[in-house]
C-alpha positions in Angstrom: 4.5 18.8 19.6 3.8 16.6 22.6 2.6 13.1 21.8 2.6 9.6 23.3 2.9 6.6 21.1 1.3 4.5 23.8 -2.0 6.2 23.1 -2.1 4.8 19.6 -0.2 1.5 20.2 -1.3 0.2 23.5 -4.1 -2.1 22.0 -2.4 -3.7 19.1 -3.6 -7.0 18.3 -2.6 -7.2 14.3 0.5 -6.0 12.7 1.7 -5.9 9.2 5.3 -5.8 9.0 7.3 -5.1 5.8 11.0 -5.6 5.4 13.1 -4.1 2.5 15.6 -6.1 0.4 18.7 -4.3 1.8 17.6 -5.3 5.1 17.9 -9.0 4.7 20.7 -9.1 1.9 24.5 -8.1 1.9 25.4 -5.3 -0.6 26.4 -7.8 -3.1 22.8 -9.1 -3.2 23.4 -12.5 -1.2 21.1 -13.3 1.6 22.3 -11.9 5.0 21.6 -15.1 7.2 22.2 -13.1 10.4 19.8 -10.4 9.8 17.3 -12.7 8.6 17.5 -14.9 11.6 17.4 -12.2 13.9 14.3 -10.7 12.2 12.5 -14.2 12.4 13.2 -14.5 15.9 11.7 -11.2 16.8 8.7 -11.9 14.6 8.1 -15.3 16.4 8.4 -13.7 19.9 5.8 -11.1 18.9 3.6 -14.1 17.6 3.9 -16.0 20.7 2.6 -13.1 22.8 -0.6 -13.4 20.9 -0.2 -10.6 18.2 -1.1 -11.6 14.6 1.3 -10.9 12.2 1.2 -10.5 8.4 4.6 -10.4 6.9 5.6 -8.5 3.6 8.9 -9.4 2.6 11.1 -8.0 -0.3 14.1 -10.0 -1.5 13.4 -12.3 -4.2 15.3 -10.4 -6.9 18.1 -10.0 -4.4 18.2 -13.7 -3.5 18.3 -14.5 -7.2 21.1 -12.2 -7.8 23.3 -14.1 -5.4 22.1 -17.5 -6.9 22.8 -16.4 -10.6 26.0 -14.7 -9.4 25.0 -11.2 -10.5 27.2 -8.5 -9.2 24.5 -5.7 -9.7 20.9 -5.5 -9.9 19.3 -6.7 -13.3 18.3 -3.8 -15.5 16.1 -5.4 -18.0 12.6 -6.7 -17.4 13.4 -10.5 -18.5 16.5 -10.3 -16.3 14.5 -9.0 -13.5 11.9 -11.5 -13.9 14.4 -14.4 -14.0 16.2 -13.4 -10.9 12.9 -13.1 -9.0 11.8 -16.6 -10.2 14.9 -18.0 -8.8 15.1 -15.9 -5.8 11.5 -16.4 -4.5 11.9 -20.2 -4.0 15.3 -19.5 -2.1 13.6 -16.8 -0.1 10.4 -18.7 1.1 12.8 -21.8 1.7 14.8 -19.9 4.2 11.8 -18.3 6.0 10.2 -21.9 6.2 13.5 -23.3 7.7 13.8 -20.4 10.2 10.2 -20.0 11.3 9.8 -23.9 11.7 12.6 -23.6 14.3 10.1 -21.8 16.6 7.2 -24.0 15.7 5.4 -21.4 13.6 3.8 -22.3 10.1 4.0 -19.9 7.3 2.2 -19.4 4.1 3.3 -17.7 0.9 1.2 -15.3 -1.0 2.3 -13.6 -4.2 0.2 -10.8 -5.4 0.3 -8.3 -8.2 -1.5 -4.9 -8.9 -4.2 -6.8 -10.8 -5.1 -8.8 -7.8 -5.6 -5.7 -5.9 -7.4 -3.9 -8.7 -9.8 -6.4 -9.1 -12.5 -6.1 -6.4 -13.4 -9.9 -6.5 -9.6 -11.0 -6.2 -9.2 -8.2 -3.5 -11.8 -9.8 -1.3 -10.6 -13.3 -2.1 -7.4 -12.2 -0.9 -8.7 -10.8 2.3 -10.8 -14.1 3.0 -7.6 -16.1 2.4 -5.5 -14.1 4.7 -8.2 -14.2 7.3 -8.4 -17.8 7.3 -4.5 -18.2 7.5 -4.6 -15.7 10.5 -7.4 -17.5 12.3 -5.3 -21.0 12.0 -2.3 -19.1 13.6 -0.3 -19.2 10.3 2.0 -16.2 9.5 1.5 -15.1 5.7 4.4 -14.1 4.0 3.5 -11.7 1.1 5.6 -10.5 -2.0 4.8 -9.1 -5.2 4.9 -11.5 -8.1 7.8 -10.1 -9.8 8.4 -13.2 -11.9 5.2 -12.3 -14.0 4.2 -8.8 -13.3 6.0 -6.6 -15.7 4.5 -3.2 -14.4 5.2 -4.0 -10.7 8.9 -4.8 -11.6 9.2 -1.5 -13.3 7.2 0.8 -11.2 6.1 -1.1 -7.9 7.4 -1.3 -4.6 6.6 -3.5 -1.3 6.0 -0.2 0.6 2.7 0.5 -1.2 2.0 -3.3 -1.0 2.5 -3.3 2.4 -0.1 -0.5 3.2 -2.6 -2.1 0.9 -2.3 -5.3 2.7 -2.6 -3.4 6.1 -6.0 -2.0 4.8 -7.0 -5.5 3.4 -6.6 -7.0 6.7 -7.7 -4.2 8.9 -4.2 -4.2 10.8 -3.9 -1.9 13.8 -0.2 -1.0 13.0 1.9 -1.0 9.9 5.7 -1.2 10.4 8.1 -0.6 7.6 11.8 -1.7 8.3 14.4 -0.3 6.2 18.1 0.5 6.1 17.4 4.2 7.3 16.3 5.3 10.7 13.2 7.1 9.5 12.2 10.4 7.8 14.9 13.3 8.0 14.2 16.9 7.5 17.2 16.7 5.2 19.3 14.3 3.4 21.5 12.5 6.2 23.9 11.3 3.4 24.6 14.9 2.4 23.9 16.9 5.3 25.5 16.4 8.7 23.1 18.5 10.7 20.0 16.4 9.3 17.5 15.5 12.3 15.0 12.7 12.4 11.4 13.5 12.5 10.1 11.3 15.2 6.4 12.2 14.8 4.2 13.2 11.8 1.0 14.6 12.5 -0.1 15.1 8.9 1.3 14.3 5.5 1.5 17.6 3.7 3.6 19.2 1.1 6.6 19.7 3.7 6.7 16.1 4.6 6.6 15.1 1.0 9.5 17.3 0.2 11.7 15.9 2.9 11.4 12.4 0.9 14.2 11.6 -1.2 14.9 8.8 -3.7 16.4 5.4 -3.2 20.0 4.8 -2.2 20.2 1.1 -2.1 21.3 -1.0 -5.2 19.2 -3.8 -4.3 15.8 -2.4 -3.4 13.2 -0.5 -5.7 11.8 1.7 -2.9 12.9 5.1 -1.3 11.5 7.3 1.2 9.1 8.8 -1.3 7.4 5.3 -1.6 7.3 5.1 2.0 5.4 8.4 2.4 2.9 7.1 -0.1 2.6 4.0 2.0 1.8 6.3 5.2 -0.8 8.3 3.4 -2.6 5.0 2.5 -2.3 3.7 6.0 -2.9 6.7 8.1 -6.0 7.5 5.7 -7.4 4.4 6.8 -6.9 4.9 10.5 -3.7 2.6 10.7 -0.8 4.2 12.4 2.7 3.6 10.7 6.2 3.4 12.0 9.5 3.7 9.8 12.5 2.4 11.7 15.9 0.9 10.9 15.9 -2.9 10.7 19.4 -3.3 12.1 18.4 -1.7 15.5 18.4 -4.7 17.9 15.2 -6.0 18.8 13.6 -3.1 16.9 10.1 -4.6 16.8 9.8 -5.3 20.3 10.9 -1.8 21.0 8.4 -0.3 18.8 5.7 -2.5 20.3 6.9 -1.4 23.7 6.2 2.5 22.7 10.0 3.3 22.2 10.5 6.4 20.6 12.4 4.8 17.4 12.1 5.9 13.9 9.3 7.9 12.7 5.7 7.4 13.7 2.8 8.6 11.4 -0.5 9.5 13.2 -3.6 7.9 11.8 -6.4 10.1 10.9 -9.0 10.7 13.5 -11.9 10.1 11.1 -10.7 7.3 8.7 -12.0 6.1 5.5 -14.6 3.5 5.7 -13.3 0.2 4.9 -15.5 -0.4 1.9 -14.1 2.8 0.5 -10.3 2.0 1.0 -10.3 -0.3 -2.1 -11.7 2.5 -4.3 -9.2 5.1 -2.8 -6.1 3.0 -3.1 -6.2 -0.3 -4.6 -8.7 -0.1 -7.4 -7.7 0.1 -11.2 -8.9 3.2 -12.7 -10.3 2.9 -16.3 -11.2 6.4 -17.3 -12.3 9.9 -16.0 -15.3 12.1 -15.8 -15.0 16.0 -16.0 -17.5 17.8 -14.0 -18.6 21.7 -13.9 -18.1 23.8 -10.7 -21.5 23.3 -9.3 -21.1 19.4 -9.3 -17.7 19.8 -7.7 -19.2 21.9 -5.1 -22.0 19.4 -4.6 -19.6 16.4 -4.2 -16.9 17.9 -2.1 -18.8 20.4 0.2 -22.2 18.6 0.6 -21.1 15.0 0.0 -23.7 14.3 -2.5 -23.9 11.8 -5.4 -22.7 12.6 -8.9 -25.7 13.2 -11.5 -25.4 13.5 -15.2 -26.4 17.2 -15.2 -23.1 18.1 -14.0 -20.9 16.1 -16.4 -19.1 18.1 -19.0 -16.6 15.4 -20.4 -15.8 11.6 -20.5 -12.4 10.2 -21.0 -11.4 6.6 -21.6 -13.4 3.5 -22.3 -15.2 2.0 -19.2 -18.1 -0.2 -18.2 -20.7 -0.4 -15.7 -19.2 -0.8 -12.2 -15.7 0.2 -13.3 -13.7 2.7 -11.1 -13.3 6.2 -12.7 -11.6 9.4 -11.6 -13.7 12.6 -11.2 -11.8 15.8 -12.4 -12.7 19.4 -12.1 -12.3 21.9 -15.0 -8.8 22.5 -14.4 -8.0 18.7 -14.9 -7.3 18.0 -11.2 -8.6 14.9 -9.6 -11.2 15.5 -7.0 -12.7 12.3 -6.4 -12.8 8.7 -7.5 -15.6 6.2 -7.6 -17.7 3.2 -9.1 -19.5 4.4 -12.1 -23.4 3.0 -12.6 -23.1 3.8 -16.4 -20.5 2.9 -19.2 -18.6 5.6 -21.1 -20.7 5.0 -24.1 -23.9 5.7 -22.1 -22.3 8.6 -20.3 -21.7 10.2 -23.6 -25.3 10.3 -24.5 -26.6 11.4 -21.2 -23.9 14.0 -19.9 -25.4 17.3 -19.1 -29.1 16.2 -18.9 -31.5 16.1 -16.1 -32.0 12.6 -14.1 -35.6 12.6 -15.2 -34.5 12.5 -18.8 -32.1 9.5 -18.7 -34.9 7.0 -19.6 -35.8 9.1 -22.6 -32.3 9.0 -24.1 -31.3 5.4 -23.0 -34.5 3.8 -23.1 -34.0 2.6 -19.5 -33.1 4.1 -16.4 -31.3 1.7 -13.7 -29.9 4.5 -11.5 -30.5 8.2 -10.9 -26.9 8.7 -10.0 -23.9 8.3 -12.2 -21.8 7.6 -9.0 -23.5 7.2 -5.8 -21.9 9.0 -2.9 -21.5 5.8 -0.9 -19.2 4.4 -3.8 -17.2 7.4 -3.9 -13.9 8.9 -2.2 -13.2 12.6 -2.2 -9.5 12.7 -3.2 
């Protein structure tokens, strides 16, 4: 396949850069100061060129491991929380010291899944980041692992970086790791493994190439990076996975070098108001629809009406986000509901004109309007 990265990267003005724990620490968990210094120097140089930077950095638990003299990554939730609480201060102190040498001001922002899942907090985060960027500050973002139990157990900063890229409407997402990119086979097991330089579309074959994590200090692996690429590219944002140890890797990527794996953005991306629904929102329930409603939603981009609803699952309120399922229990869409689960139980299967007769009031004709729905 013939492609030219320059076609996608020639007008880059805002970049989200994510670095994994293993890229800034030694294998024993202690901070690798040389790696960290080189990374900060690269980011500072790019920033001085006039490119806006949002930096997502892992490493809090790893930094805490070193300070607490732990020989391996903590396994229990309280131990991980303790390591993160100790390590986050160390991490941001080092970044503050290193970036200040280049005259750059940084800001720390700690996020959780709940912050992204709440529409108001999501928008507040966007406004705060925009204000920082306008003041020429580099925001440094990490998950709030010290208090976020679910994020420590299931989360990763790959997905967070993709959500942040959507939040700030970035032109490019760069994920730096301890691997060169996506391979067609596991390079640690197969000597004939070849790197995939360009991904036109993320399909099952691409997902099958992804394996688990091989790092003892990080939480992510190639699978999480593919998920991040799906979020990023669906939002019209190209993504690059590259090895952090590559000398001047960021400058090379922005100079269109054929490094790592490049993920092509979708030609027709999701509208920015729908990205939150698709990727960041907290789903509180589900609605099962019949074949007729499924066809209307997917093929004709119609709104969901009560007549096509078969079943309701979960307890949710008006304006909550729910999944829309087909009769085979497969997710086909996601959207913001105009009715609570208790009201939907009363009006499912009826015509729109009968809603007021059943509920005594009708605020909406549609259960989920097409403008507030994303086809999955």
